N, C-alpha and C positions, 0 to 999 in steps of 0.2 A: 379786136385784132382783125387785120385784113386776112382774107382767105389765103393769099400767097404766103404770108408769114406762118399761118397755121399748117399749110401744106409742107413748108420747110421743117417745122417742128416735128410733124408726123413722119416725114422721111428720115429725119435724124434719129428719132426714137426707134423706128424699125431697123435702121442701120445698126444701132447699138445692140438690139436684140439678135440680129444676124451675126454680128461680131462675136457675141458671147458663144454662139454655137460653134463658130470656128475655133474659139479659144479652148473650148472643152477638148477638142481633138489635139490642139497644140500642146496642152498640158502633158499629155502622155509622151510626146516627143522630147519635151524639156527634161522630164524625169530620167528617161533613158540616156539622154545626152550628158546630163550631169553625173551619171554613174559610170558611163563607159566612154564618153567622148565621141560617140558616133550618132549619126542620124538614123533612127530606126524606121526604115521604110515600111515595116510591117504594122505600124501602129493603126493605120486605117483599117487593115484587114482584121486586127484584133477587135476593133469596135464592131465590125461586121460579124465576126465569129461569136462575140458575146451576145449580140442582139439575136442572132439565129438560135443560139442555145437557150436564151431566155424564152423566146416564142415557143420553142419545142417543149420546154417544161410547162409552160402555161397551157398548151393545147394537148399535151399528152402524146406527142408525136414519137413514133418509134425510130430510133437512129438507123440509118442505112436501109430504111424500109424498102425503097424502090429497088435497091441492089439485091436485097434478100428475096424480094418477090420475083425479080427477073431470073434469079438463079434457081430457086426452089419452087417456083410456081405458086407461091402463097399469096395471101391477100392481107398482109400485115400493114396497118396504118396507124392505129392508136393503141396505146397500152392502157388508156383510161381517160377520164374526163379532163385530166390536167391538174395542175397544182395551183393553190392560191398565189397571187402575185408576190406577196412578201416572201413566201417560202421559195418560189421560183427564182427570185433575185438572189437569195442566200445560196441556193445550190449553184447558180451561175457563177457567183463569186468564188465558190470552192473549185469549180471547173477551171476558172481563170488562174487560180493559184496553182492547181495541178498542171496546167499548161505551162506556167512560168517555170515550174520545177523541171518539166520535161525539156523545155528549151535550154535551160542551163545544163542539164545532164547530157543531152544529145548533141548540142551545138556549141554553146558558149565555153564549156570547160576545155574544149579542144583548141580554143582560139585565144587563150590567155597570152598577153604580151605580143600579139600579132599587130600588124599595122592597121590603123583605122579603116583604110579602104577595104581590107579583107573582112572586117566586121560588118561594114556597110553592105558589101556584096552578100554576106551571109543573111542579113535581114531581108534583102531583095528575094533571095531564094526562099526564105521562110514565109514571106508574104504570099508568093505564088503557091507554095505548098498548102498553107492554111486556107487560101481561097478555094483551091481544088478540093481539099479535104472537107471543108464546110459544105461545098456543093454536093459531094458524095454522101455526106452524113445527113444533111437536112433537106436537100433538094434546092433547085434554083428558082422556084416560083416566088413571086412577091408575097410577103406575109404582112398582115396587119399586127401592130404592136400596141397594146393598150395596158398601161400600168396605173390607170386611174387619175392621171394628170389632167387638169382642165385644158380645154382646147377651144379654138374659135376666138372670135373677137369679144372684147369686154363691152357689153351694152352700157354698163355704168360709166365707163370712160367716154364712150361716144356721147352719152347724154350730157356729161359735164363739159366736154370740149365744144359741143354744139353751141352752148351758151356763150362761149368766148368770141364767136363770130358776130359781126354786125348784123343787126336785125334785117331780114329780107335778103340776105346774101345767098340763101339756099345751101348753106354748109351743113353736111351730114354728121360731122364729128370725126374724131381721129380713130383709126383702126389700129389696135395693138393686140397681137396674138397672145392669149393667156399661156400657151405652152412655152413661148419665148420668154415670158416673164418668169415662169418656173425655172427655165434653164438658166436665166441670169442669177436667180437666187442660189441655185445649186452651184454655179460656177464661182460665185463670190465665196461661198462656204468652203469649197474645195481649195481655192487659192489661199485662204486664211490658214486652213489646217495644214496644207502642204508646206507653206512658208514657215510656219512654226516648227513643223517636223524637221525641215531641212536645216534651220538655223539653231535650234535649241535642244536637239536630241543627239545622243551619241551616234545612233545609226545614221542620222542625217549628215553629221560631220564625216562619218566614214564614207558615205556616198560621194561626198565632194573630194575626199582624199583619194578614192579609187579613180575618179575621173582625172585627177591631176597626174597621177603616176601609179600604174599597176604594181610595178616592182617595189616602189617605196612603200605602198600600202601593205603589200605582203610582208615586207621586212619589219613592220611594226606590229604584226600580229593580226591584221585585218583579213578576214576570210573573204577573198574575192568571190568565190562561188556563192557563199551565203548572201553577200551584198547583192549579187546579180539576181538571185532568186527573189529577194525582198523587193528590189526596184522593179523587176518585171511583174511581180504580183501587184504592186501599187499601180503600175502602168496598165495592167489588165483591169483593175478596178476603175481607173479613169476611163479606159476604153468602154467598159460596161456602161458607165454613166453617159458617155457620148453616144454610144449605140442606142441607149434607151431614148435619149432626146431626139436624135436624128431619125431613129426608126419610128417613133411615135409621130413625128412630123411628116415624113415622106414615105413611110413603109420600109420594111426590112427587105432590101434588094441588093444585088451584088454591086451595083453602082455606088453603094455606100462606102466601099473601100476606097473610092476615088477622093474622098474628103481629105485624104492625106496630102493630095496635091494642093488643096486650098489652104492647108495648114502651113505649108512651106513659106509663103510670103509673110504669114503671121509671125513665124519664128525669125525671119530675116529682119523684120521691123522691131520686134520686141527683144531679140537676143536669144540665142540657143541655150543660155544657162540661167535665164531669169524666169521664175514662175510668175511674178506679177507682170513681167514683160509680155508673156503669152496672152494675158488678158488685155493689156493696153494695145498690143499689136492687133489683136482680133477686133477690138473696138474701132481702131483707126481704119482697118480694112473694110469692116462692115459699113461704117458711116460713109467712108469715101466712095465705095462702089455704088451705094444707093443714091447719094447726091449726084455722082457723075452720071448715072443712068437717067435720073429724073431731069437733070438740067442740061446735060450735054449729049445724051443719047439721041434725042430727035435730030440733032445737027449732023450726026455721023451715021445715022441709020440704026441706032440701038446696039444692044449686045455688049455695052461697055463693061457690064458686070463680069463677063467671061475673061477679060484680060486686064482690067484695071489693077487688080492686086499684084499681078506680075510686073507691070510697068512701074508701080510704086516700089516694089521690092528691088527692081533693077536700079532705080535711083538711089536707094539706100546702100546697095552694094558699091556704088560708085563713090559715095561721099561719107558713109558711115557703115562699113561692112560688119562691125560688131553689133549693130542694132542699138536701139535706144537705151537698153538696160544691160546689154552684154558686156563682158569684161574685155577691155582692150588687150590684145595679145602683143607683147613686146618680146622679140627674140634677138639674141646676140648673133651677129654674123661673123 
């Protein structure tokens, strides 16, 4: 193969891996939208909060330590050496379930049958509250997250692909990040499980019924409050997975909450109600922005990755606003 073709394949593979990372965040948005019909602006902050909590359990960090120290003049920092990774993940999952229960009890139960824009504004307020609460609870410094996943390039893959190039071409082989490969495997497993859950379980069908009409769901005996706790708990679990992958890749920092903005074009492409669509949309965005940056970036001064996804989403809004897999909305006038 020519070096140009190999570079194209490498760029496409890395785009697919980046797209999977976007899709992990978009999955949480789809779950909330399917259950409530609103865009949950707080999903990115949920991923941040889950990652912060996981790191704290792993390192034995005392919550609100800097606040307690400032008030009482103490020197509290660690309660111990920390917990094993598996136990820390389990406890973080319990924290996210408890957070879902509190969100339903303190926010959502007061907004039953309200307009979608009111629920959307509530998630914006929730996002800023959780971000500030996480800062107060765990501190704002950048934290390293290690859950034992492999990282760095695959030397085996580089050796294999090096042999594909013509002899004497000086090709070094393709670089693929092992962490991105792990994220792809996890994302595929999540999509399969969530799709089966949504289509073939009574709870999954209840989620869709609640999204269609709150009042009708209540009239047939579906507990809206229970459904919301379930779906926010599942979304919290998805946020934990996304937080682990993104935190392990770039560190746990408060800019992690901004991944919600990158998930929005993914949802527009795939459809707000489709779990497989979140994956397909993420792959399209990931591959598209990598190819655009590699082949058109030098012509326009670079930085295409920053805006390519939003331009593509704008095109979809003009010609197919429901997305590739979204349900076409037909209303009588």
